[in-house]
N, C-alpha and C positions, 0 to 999 in steps of 0.2 A: 688389385684395387677393387673395392666394392663400390658400385654406383648407388649412392644413397639419395641423390636428388638429380633430376634432369628437367630443367625449366626452359621453355621457349622464351626468347628475349626479343628478337626483332627479325623481320624479313624486309629486305630492300634490294635495290639494284644500284645503289650508290655507295661506293667504298667509303666515302667520307662520312657516311651515316652509320657505319658499323660501330659496335660498342667501343667506347674510349678506354675502358679498363685495360690495364697492362697485364692481362692474363694470357697464358699460352693458348694458342689456337691450333686445332687439328682439322684440316679440311678433308672432306670425303667427296670424291668425284669419279665419274666413269661414264662410259657410253650409255646411252639411253637403254633402259630395261635390263641393266646389269644386276639389279637386285640391291641397289643402294639403300632404299628406304627400309627394306626388310633387315638389312645388315645393321643399320643404325638402331633400329628398334631392338634387335637382338643384343647388341653391345650394351645398350643402356637399360635393358630389361624393362622397357616401356613399350607395350604393344602398339600404341598409337602416337608415339612421339613424332615420327616422320610419316607422312601420308603415303600409303601404298596404293598404287593404281596399276591396272593392267594396261593402261594407256601410256606409252613412252612419252617422256618430256613433261611429266606432271610438275616437277620442281622447276620453277622458272625464276626464282629469286635466290639471293644469298640468305640462308636461314641460320641464325645463331641460337644455339642451345647452351645454357650454362650447366655444366656438370659438377656436382659436389661443391658448388660455389667457388671452384678454384681453377677451372679451365673451360674453354669453349669448344664444342663440337660444331663444325660448320658444314652444313648440308648445301652443296652447290648443284646448280643445274647440270643435267647430263649433256653430253655432246654426242653428235652423230646422227641417229636416224629418227629423232623426234619429229612428229608430224605437226610442226608449227610453221608459221609463215616465214618466208625468207627474211623479212625485215625484223621479225622477233628473234630469229636465230642469230642474226648479225648483232642485235642488241646484246643478247646474252654473251656472245663471244667477246664483245667489247668489254662488258663489265667484269666478266670472269677473268679476262687477261689483266685488267687493272687491279683486281683483287690480288692476284698472284704477284704482280710487280710492285704494288704499293703497300700491302698490308704487313706492317712490321711485326705484328703479334703472331704471324703464322710461323709455327715451329716445324710442322711436318704435314705433307699432303699424302693421303692414302688414295692411290689410284686403283680403282676396282676393275678387274678383268674377269670375264666369264671363263671359268676354267674349262668349259666344254669346247671352246672355239680355238681355232688356230690364230696366231697373232694377227691382229687387225691393224691395217695401216693407220687409221685414225688414233688408235691407242699409242702406237709407236711414235707417231708425230707429236702427240701431246706430251709424252714422257721426254721426248727430245727437247721440246720447248722448256720443260722444267729443268732439264739438265743444263741447257745452254744458258739459262738465267740463274743457275746455282740455287734452285729452290729444292730443298730436301724433300724426298718422297720415298714411300714404301709402296709395295704392291700388295693388294689383297685379291687372291683368286677366289671368286665367289661360286656358289652352287656346286660345291665339291661332292655333295651327296648324289649328284645326278650321273656320276660316272664311276667306273671302277678305279681303285687305287693305282693300278698299273698304268691306266690311261691318263689319269691325273698327273702322275709323275712324268710320263712321257711328254705331255703337253707343257709342263713347266720347263722341262729340259729344252724343248724347242724354243721357248721364250728366252731362256738363258743363252742359248747358242746365238740367237739373232741379236740380242742386246750386247753381248760381249764382242760381237763382230762390228758393232757400230761405235757408240759413244762411250760405253762403259768397260772398265777393266774387269769388273766382276758383276754378277747379277745383283741388282739392288735387293735389299732385305725384303723378304716377302712372307706373307701369311696365307694359310689356306682356311677357307671358311665355308660354313653351311648355316644359313639362318634357321633352317628347320631343325637342325640338330645341335645348334649353339656351338658348333666347331669353330675354334679360333678365338672365341670371346675372351678367354682368360689371357691368351698370349698377346692379343692386341691391347687389352687394358693394362697388362703388366708393362708393355713397351711404353705406353703413354705415361704411366706412373713413374717409370724410371727416368724419363726425360723431364717430367715435371719436378722431380727431386733434384736433378742436376740444375735446372733453371732456378729453382729456389735457392740453391747454394750460391749462385752467382749474384743474386739480388740482395 
């Protein structure tokens, strides 16, 4: 898939105010500072579509971007170590949860994991929430350029072992990405395009 247009539509914290169009949605979420904004900009080939900040927790709303006028990319607030107040954090956790439980247009969630780190409890708990609520998701391992291929593969194997020992029979579909090298861009867009084609056949 070639991204020919990427337009900001709306930011809000109320799921009922999300776009009414029946277009497929793909949500991107991860622990604070996982490289989500950089990944979104890399995928869409728009350097300033999502705001990049060295300060974790910059995204604090549900952000909808319409891609190629036929699907939505949804940029969600990070979870974890953001330096925001307790009340603000509880608010985002509440509306993020409602988004996942109520948003019928959501087709797939991309959970971003920092490929350099060992499995983090908060990531595993979030994926468990998705699994228990039958919300389809894939994993994107970010910042792959920051470590050697052998270490990257080893880290992914650790994730695979942990996840198949808990809720999953097999490791969920996953992608490897580097925003600085555009690694994974074509694979992620092809995955989205294939699903969009299947959704189109059903409608």
